[in-house]
C-alpha positions in Angstrom: 0.0 0.0 0.0 1.1 3.6 -0.7 1.8 5.7 2.4 -0.8 8.3 3.3 0.4 11.8 2.2 -0.1 14.3 5.0 0.5 17.9 5.9 1.1 18.7 9.5 -0.4 22.0 10.6 0.1 23.2 14.2 1.2 25.6 16.8 3.9 23.6 18.7 3.4 23.1 21.6 4.4 20.0 23.6 1.6 17.8 22.4 2.0 19.1 18.8 5.6 17.9 19.0 4.5 14.5 20.2 2.0 14.3 17.4 4.7 15.1 14.8 7.0 12.6 16.5 4.3 9.9 16.1 3.7 10.8 12.4 7.4 10.7 11.5 7.9 7.3 13.2 5.5 5.6 10.9 6.3 4.7 7.3 2.6 4.5 6.5 2.5 8.3 6.7 4.4 10.5 4.3 4.9 14.1 5.6 4.8 16.4 2.5 4.9 19.7 4.4 4.7 21.3 7.9 2.8 24.5 8.4 2.6 26.8 11.5 -0.1 28.9 13.0 -0.3 31.3 16.0 -2.0 29.7 19.0 0.0 28.3 21.8 2.4 31.1 21.2 3.1 33.8 18.6 3.7 32.8 15.0 7.4 33.7 15.3 7.8 31.3 18.3 5.7 28.5 16.8 7.6 28.6 13.6 10.9 28.5 15.4 9.7 25.6 17.4 8.5 23.8 14.3 11.9 24.1 12.7 13.6 22.8 15.8 11.3 19.9 16.1 11.8 19.0 12.4 15.6 19.2 13.0 15.4 16.9 16.0 13.1 14.3 14.4 14.7 14.4 10.9 11.5 15.7 9.2 12.9 17.0 5.9 9.6 18.5 4.5 9.4 22.2 4.0 8.1 24.4 6.8 5.7 27.2 5.9 5.0 30.1 8.2 1.3 30.7 8.6 -1.3 33.0 10.1 -0.2 35.4 12.9 -3.7 36.1 14.0 -7.2 34.7 13.6 -9.5 35.6 10.8 -11.5 37.7 13.2 -11.4 38.5 16.9 -8.5 39.0 19.3 -5.3 37.1 19.2 -4.8 34.5 22.0 -1.8 32.6 23.3 -1.3 30.0 26.0 2.1 30.7 27.8 0.6 29.3 31.0 0.4 25.9 29.5 3.5 25.6 27.2 5.8 28.3 28.7 7.1 31.6 27.3 8.9 29.8 24.4 5.8 27.8 23.6 7.9 24.7 24.1 9.7 25.1 27.4 11.7 22.3 28.9 14.7 20.6 27.4 17.2 22.3 25.0 16.5 21.5 21.4 18.9 21.7 18.4 18.9 24.9 16.4 17.1 24.7 13.1 19.0 23.1 10.2 17.2 25.3 7.7 15.0 28.3 7.3 11.3 28.4 6.7 10.0 28.1 3.2 9.6 31.4 1.2 6.0 30.2 0.6 3.3 31.0 3.2 1.6 28.1 4.9 -1.4 28.5 2.7 0.6 28.6 -0.5 2.7 25.7 0.6 -0.4 23.7 1.3 -1.8 24.6 -2.1 1.5 23.6 -3.9 1.5 20.3 -2.1 -2.1 19.6 -3.1 -1.5 20.5 -6.7 1.6 18.4 -7.0 0.5 15.3 -5.1 -0.7 12.4 -7.3 -3.0 11.3 -4.5 -5.4 13.3 -2.3 -3.7 14.6 0.8 -4.8 14.4 4.5 -4.3 17.6 6.5 -3.6 17.2 10.2 -4.3 20.4 12.1 -3.4 20.4 15.8 -3.8 24.2 16.4 -6.3 26.9 15.4 -7.8 26.3 12.0 -6.8 29.6 10.4 -4.4 28.2 7.8 -6.9 25.5 6.7 -9.7 28.0 6.4 -7.5 30.4 4.4 -6.6 27.5 2.1 -10.3 26.6 1.5 -11.3 30.3 0.9 -8.4 31.1 -1.4 -8.1 27.9 -3.4 -11.6 26.3 -3.6 -10.5 24.5 -6.7 -8.2 22.4 -4.6 -10.8 21.2 -2.1 -11.2 17.9 -4.0 -7.5 17.2 -3.5 -8.0 17.0 0.3 -8.7 13.4 1.3 -9.6 14.3 4.9 -8.9 16.7 7.7 -8.0 14.9 10.9 -7.9 17.6 13.6 -7.5 18.1 17.3 -10.1 20.6 18.5 -13.4 21.1 20.2 -15.3 19.0 22.7 -18.8 17.6 22.6 -19.3 17.5 26.4 -17.5 20.7 27.4 -14.6 23.1 26.8 -11.3 23.7 28.5 -10.5 27.4 27.9 -14.1 28.4 28.7 -16.9 26.1 30.0 -18.1 25.7 26.4 -15.0 26.1 24.2 -11.8 24.2 23.6 -8.7 26.4 23.0 -8.0 25.6 19.4 -11.5 26.4 18.3 -11.9 29.4 20.5 -8.8 31.1 19.1 -10.5 31.3 15.7 -14.1 30.1 15.6 -14.7 31.8 12.3 -12.0 29.6 10.7 -13.4 26.5 12.4 -16.9 27.3 11.0 -15.5 27.5 7.5 -13.7 24.2 7.9 -16.6 22.3 9.5 -19.0 23.5 6.8 -16.6 22.8 3.9 -17.9 19.3 3.0 -14.4 17.8 3.4 -14.4 14.6 5.5 -13.4 15.5 9.0 -12.2 13.5 12.0 -12.5 15.5 15.2 -10.3 14.5 18.1 -11.9 16.7 20.8 -11.5 16.8 24.5 -14.0 13.9 24.9 -11.2 11.6 23.7 -8.0 13.5 24.2 -8.5 13.9 28.0 -8.6 10.1 28.1 -5.2 9.9 26.3 -3.2 10.4 29.5 0.5 9.7 29.8 0.9 8.7 33.5 4.1 9.3 35.5 4.9 5.5 35.2 4.6 5.9 31.4 7.0 8.8 31.4 9.5 6.7 33.4 9.4 3.9 30.8 10.2 6.4 28.1 13.0 7.9 30.2 14.6 4.5 30.2 14.7 4.4 26.3 18.3 5.0 25.2 18.2 7.4 22.3 18.6 11.2 22.0 15.0 11.8 21.0 13.7 9.8 24.0 15.8 12.0 26.3 14.0 15.1 24.9 10.6 13.4 25.0 10.5 12.4 28.6 11.4 16.0 29.6 8.6 17.4 27.3 6.2 15.0 29.0 7.5 15.8 32.5 7.0 19.6 31.8 3.6 19.1 30.4 2.5 16.9 33.3 3.8 19.5 35.7 1.2 22.0 34.5 -1.7 19.6 34.4 -0.8 18.1 37.8 -1.7 21.5 39.4 -5.1 21.2 37.8 -5.7 17.7 39.3 -4.8 15.6 36.3 -3.4 12.1 36.9 -1.1 12.5 33.9 -0.3 14.6 30.8 -3.2 14.6 28.3 -1.9 13.9 24.8 -4.4 16.0 22.9 -2.7 16.5 19.5 -1.3 12.9 19.0 -4.9 11.6 18.9 -5.4 13.3 15.5 -2.4 11.3 14.2 -3.0 8.1 16.1 -6.4 7.8 14.5 -4.8 7.6 11.0 -2.4 4.9 12.2 -4.7 2.8 14.4 -8.4 3.8 14.1 -9.4 0.5 15.8 -8.2 1.7 19.2 -10.8 4.6 19.1 -14.5 4.8 19.7 -16.1 7.1 17.1 -19.5 8.4 16.2 -20.8 10.2 13.1 -22.2 13.5 14.2 -23.3 16.9 12.9 -21.2 19.6 14.6 -21.8 23.3 14.2 -19.4 26.0 15.4 -20.8 28.8 17.6 -19.3 32.2 16.6 -21.7 34.7 18.1 -22.6 33.6 21.6 -21.5 35.7 24.6 -20.9 32.6 26.7 -20.6 29.9 24.1 -18.3 31.5 21.4 -16.1 28.7 20.1 -18.4 25.9 21.2 -18.5 22.8 19.0 -22.3 22.2 19.3 -23.2 18.6 18.3 -26.6 17.3 17.3 -26.7 14.2 19.5 -30.3 13.5 18.4 -29.1 12.4 15.0 -31.5 14.7 13.2 -28.9 16.4 10.9 -26.6 14.8 8.3 -23.2 14.1 10.0 -20.3 16.3 9.0 -17.6 14.8 11.3 -16.4 11.5 12.6 -16.1 12.4 16.3 -13.7 10.4 18.5 -15.3 9.8 21.9 -13.1 7.1 23.5 -9.9 5.1 23.1 -7.9 2.2 24.5 -5.4 4.2 26.6 -2.9 1.4 27.0 -2.7 0.8 23.3 -2.4 4.5 22.7 0.5 4.8 25.1 2.1 1.8 23.4 1.9 3.6 20.1 3.7 6.6 21.5 6.3 4.4 23.2 7.0 2.5 20.0 7.3 5.8 18.2 10.0 7.0 20.6 11.9 3.7 20.3 11.9 4.0 16.5 14.3 7.0 16.8 17.0 4.6 18.1 
């Protein structure tokens, strides 16, 4: 079988980095491009982090610098979660190259035009770049096989009671993506907060003897440190779920749902409102559960692959 061609789009970010690590470790996925967006930190910081991650992991695909702000509304960052650098913790190698002269949107468009097979886009940050692509290059929509994203939550939010961070940063972009007609897999908080890396899992990764493992356990330790203060038993691996579903969909529980994005509500802006009655035609495959132990094993095997 041919590998699945993918574009990684994100705002790294500790869990973005883990998602990209998982993607690079599997020959069934072919990374054609990496694109960045403002979210966890500013676009300058997320792009710098993306280049360092690609250098560490040996991802040779071009890196396109993307949107610095949402389509509408006020720019948001999350330094309380990922630190002032957006990727605090261990020291990473300096980038082995510069970002592409093409913007994230134009790099995505180039990849779609040139790929002989439809491409899966894997956004793990705000959806500004993907929405911009859909608006500026509608003729390329048919070249998108699927959008497998991390964002939203059927039951609740995390940045507000109703909204998850990635969607809340740019609800207008999310609305464009969710109404595009492109097949969507939504890894929201319903599943990602079950994807916990416990302290004993971190210890197993710490014992893996390769340079990437030495960075990874420190990423996980930093990320758990923040979540431990909030009462979490481990570090929730939000973004890797969007990649893991492409690799091992059988470890997830999924349901076809219609999901609308709330952009106007005073209290519910950024909410992913799902029709649980089944009255509307589904527009997403919503991931609602997973086998945690098998998920952790996927990540552990991915780290070992860098040996």
